[in-house]
C-alpha positions in Angstrom: 97.5 86.6 -133.8 97.9 90.3 -133.2 96.3 91.8 -130.1 93.8 94.6 -130.2 93.8 96.9 -127.2 90.5 98.7 -126.7 89.8 101.8 -124.6 86.5 100.7 -123.2 86.3 103.7 -120.9 86.1 106.1 -123.9 82.8 104.7 -125.0 81.4 105.2 -121.5 82.8 108.6 -120.8 82.4 110.2 -124.3 80.0 110.3 -127.2 82.3 109.3 -130.1 81.7 111.3 -133.3 84.3 111.1 -136.0 87.0 108.3 -136.1 90.5 108.4 -137.7 93.2 105.8 -138.1 96.7 107.0 -137.3 100.1 105.4 -137.4 102.1 105.4 -134.2 105.8 106.4 -134.0 107.5 104.0 -131.5 110.9 102.9 -130.4 112.2 99.3 -130.5 111.7 98.6 -126.8 108.1 100.0 -127.0 107.3 97.6 -129.9 108.5 94.6 -128.0 106.7 95.7 -124.9 103.4 96.1 -126.8 103.8 92.7 -128.4 104.5 91.2 -124.9 101.2 92.8 -123.7 100.2 95.5 -121.2 99.0 98.8 -122.8 97.0 101.1 -120.5 94.7 103.7 -122.0 93.6 105.1 -118.6 95.0 108.6 -118.9 95.6 108.7 -122.7 94.5 111.6 -124.8 95.7 113.2 -128.1 96.8 116.8 -128.5 97.4 119.0 -131.5 100.9 120.5 -131.4 101.3 122.9 -134.3 101.1 120.7 -137.4 101.4 117.4 -135.5 99.2 115.3 -133.3 100.8 113.7 -130.2 99.4 110.9 -128.1 100.1 111.6 -124.4 99.5 109.6 -121.3 99.5 106.2 -123.0 101.2 103.8 -120.7 103.5 101.2 -122.3 105.4 99.3 -119.6 109.2 99.2 -119.9 110.5 96.1 -121.7 112.3 93.8 -119.2 115.0 92.5 -121.5 115.9 96.0 -122.8 119.2 97.4 -121.6 120.2 101.0 -120.9 118.1 102.4 -123.8 114.7 101.4 -122.5 111.8 103.9 -123.1 110.0 106.2 -120.8 106.6 104.6 -120.1 104.3 107.7 -120.5 106.3 109.8 -123.0 104.4 111.7 -125.7 104.3 109.7 -129.0 103.9 111.2 -132.5 100.8 110.2 -134.4 101.2 109.9 -138.2 98.2 111.4 -140.0 97.8 113.0 -143.4 97.8 116.8 -143.4 94.2 117.0 -144.5 93.1 114.7 -141.7 94.9 117.0 -139.2 93.1 120.0 -140.6 89.8 118.3 -140.3 90.6 117.4 -136.7 91.7 121.0 -136.0 88.4 122.4 -137.4 86.4 119.9 -135.3 88.3 120.6 -132.1 87.6 124.4 -132.4 84.1 123.6 -131.4 83.5 123.9 -127.6 83.4 120.7 -125.7 85.1 118.4 -128.2 88.3 116.4 -127.5 90.4 113.8 -129.2 90.5 110.4 -127.6 92.3 107.2 -128.5 89.8 104.3 -128.7 91.8 101.4 -130.0 95.3 100.2 -130.7 96.2 97.3 -133.0 98.9 95.9 -135.3 98.4 96.1 -139.1 101.2 94.2 -140.8 104.4 95.3 -139.1 103.0 98.7 -138.0 101.0 99.7 -135.0 97.9 101.9 -135.6 95.7 103.9 -133.2 92.1 104.7 -133.8 91.2 108.2 -132.7 87.8 109.7 -132.1 86.6 113.2 -131.9 84.4 113.0 -128.8 82.1 115.0 -126.6 81.9 114.3 -122.9 78.8 112.7 -121.7 76.7 114.1 -118.8 75.8 112.0 -115.8 72.2 111.4 -117.0 73.5 110.2 -120.4 75.7 107.6 -118.6 72.8 106.4 -116.6 70.6 106.0 -119.7 73.4 104.0 -121.4 73.7 101.8 -118.3 69.9 101.2 -118.3 69.9 100.3 -122.0 72.8 97.9 -121.5 71.0 96.2 -118.6 67.8 95.8 -120.7 69.8 94.3 -123.6 71.5 91.9 -121.2 68.2 90.8 -119.7 66.6 90.3 -123.2 69.6 88.1 -124.2 69.2 85.9 -121.1 65.5 85.1 -122.0 
């Protein structure tokens, strides 16, 4: 069964607004390493580069069985989106305080997809309110 890697920190740090599904351009050793497990979203973010969107900071560990042509763990990876989606993202990011954050990575058929979200950073009091609501929901479930 294919794994789904979730960036749980994104929901805590950001208010997620619009979501997009993008293909991910990978090398062979990256694909094998993802299937073996161990993707880290900790420092991952997406950036617009001209007409393209790149995913940067995503850590995919080197594949142990790969030879001299192993991949760089934190290299920028091209995201595959339609031109109109890129333009919608570009217009959204022109607003102050918005950023593009990866929220999920999964396998669909033989391809790997990344779910991106246009997000706004939460303030400290918003994070505290979310923690309080989470605690209340947990206590209600226990009773």
